[in-house]
C-alpha positions in Angstrom: 0.0 0.0 0.0 2.8 2.4 0.8 4.3 1.9 -2.6 1.0 2.6 -4.3 0.8 6.0 -2.5 4.1 7.0 -4.3 2.8 7.4 -7.8 -0.7 8.3 -6.7 0.4 11.4 -4.7 4.2 11.5 -4.7 3.7 11.0 -0.9 2.1 14.4 -0.6 -0.7 14.3 2.0 -2.3 17.4 0.4 -2.3 16.0 -3.1 -5.4 16.6 -5.1 -6.3 15.0 -8.5 -8.9 14.0 -10.9 -10.1 17.5 -11.9 -13.8 17.3 -12.9 -13.1 19.1 -16.2 -11.0 16.1 -17.3 -14.1 13.9 -17.3 -16.7 13.5 -20.1 -19.8 15.8 -19.8 -21.9 12.9 -18.6 -19.4 12.0 -15.9 -19.1 15.6 -14.9 -22.8 15.6 -14.2 -22.5 12.4 -12.3 -19.5 13.5 -10.2 -20.4 17.2 -9.7 -22.1 16.6 -6.3 -18.8 15.1 -4.9 -16.1 17.5 -6.1 -14.4 20.1 -3.9 -12.8 23.0 -5.7 -13.1 21.1 -8.9 -11.2 18.0 -7.7 -12.4 14.6 -6.8 -9.4 12.7 -5.4 -7.4 13.6 -2.3 -4.5 12.6 -0.1 -1.8 9.9 -0.2 -4.0 7.3 -1.9 -6.0 9.7 -4.0 -9.4 8.6 -2.6 -11.9 9.2 -5.3 -14.9 10.9 -3.8 -17.1 10.3 -6.8 -17.1 6.6 -6.0 -16.4 6.5 -2.2 -18.8 9.2 -1.1 -20.9 6.9 1.1 -17.8 5.6 2.8 -16.5 9.2 3.3 -19.9 10.3 4.6 -20.0 7.5 7.2 -16.4 8.0 8.3 -16.4 11.8 8.5 -20.0 12.3 9.6 -20.5 14.9 6.9 -22.3 15.2 3.6 -20.0 18.1 2.5 -17.4 17.0 -0.1 -15.0 19.7 1.1 -15.2 18.3 4.6 -14.4 14.9 3.1 -11.4 16.5 1.4 -10.2 17.9 4.7 -10.8 14.6 6.3 -8.7 12.9 3.6 -5.9 15.4 4.0 -5.2 13.9 7.5 -2.9 11.0 6.8 -4.3 8.5 9.2 -7.8 9.1 7.9 -6.6 8.7 4.3 -4.9 5.4 5.3 -8.1 4.2 7.0 -10.2 4.9 3.9 -7.6 3.4 1.6 -7.6 0.2 3.7 -11.4 0.0 3.5 -11.2 0.5 -0.3 -8.5 -2.2 -0.5 -10.6 -4.6 1.6 -13.6 -4.2 -0.7 -11.9 -3.8 -4.1 -8.4 -5.0 -3.7 -5.3 -3.3 -5.1 -7.0 -2.9 -8.5 -8.8 0.1 -7.2 -5.6 2.1 -7.8 -4.3 3.1 -11.3 -0.8 3.0 -9.9 -1.2 -0.7 -9.2 -2.9 -1.5 -12.5 -0.3 0.2 -14.6 2.6 -1.1 -12.5 4.0 2.4 -11.6 4.0 1.5 -7.9 6.9 -0.9 -8.6 9.4 1.9 -8.9 8.4 3.0 -5.4 8.7 -0.4 -3.7 12.3 -0.1 -2.5 11.6 3.3 -1.0 8.3 2.1 0.5 10.1 -1.0 2.0 12.7 1.2 3.7 10.1 3.5 5.1 8.0 0.7 6.5 11.1 -1.0 8.0 12.1 2.3 9.6 8.7 2.7 11.1 8.1 -0.8 12.2 11.6 -2.2 12.4 12.8 -5.2 10.6 11.2 -8.6 11.3 12.8 -10.6 14.1 15.3 -13.1 13.0 14.2 -16.7 12.7 15.9 -18.7 15.5 15.9 -22.5 15.1 14.9 -24.4 18.2 17.7 -26.0 20.2 18.6 -29.5 19.0 17.7 -31.2 22.3 14.2 -29.8 21.9 13.6 -31.5 18.6 11.9 -34.8 19.0 13.5 -37.7 17.0 11.5 -38.8 14.0 9.0 -41.6 15.0 9.6 -44.9 13.4 6.9 -46.3 11.3 5.3 -49.4 12.9 4.1 -52.0 10.5 0.6 -53.3 11.2 0.6 -56.8 12.7 0.3 -59.5 10.1 -2.6 -61.8 10.7 -3.4 -64.8 8.6 -6.4 -64.2 6.4 -8.7 -67.3 6.3 -10.4 -68.0 2.9 -14.1 -67.9 3.1 -15.8 -71.2 3.7 -18.1 -72.5 1.1 -20.8 -75.1 1.9 
């Protein structure tokens, strides 16, 4: 997810995109109720208000698209909504994933996540004495099979 935010916003929490005038006239009519200042996508993960307005209304408690924008400009809120979008749509919700542009940001994103969380703990094998010896297979007892009796 961190790598996806790179090409979506260049890691700018105040990034805005998807200007309404870049859409077809029919889409402009459809998305007009959800734009703020002419833009429809905001924050690190460029959350598109034209599609995610119900989610934004529920999360922010507001029906005002400019309040959604302000909500999305807060990084933790943007991450929260991005996670919900990912859970419902997967990574394919982002253009940066679909066109592969996030791949150029993976090394930088990995370093940032490792710096924030720390590297994973090393894998330590258990002590040898704690490892049980392999069990030996036991053959089933052989019993003579009597042929069926015929009258």
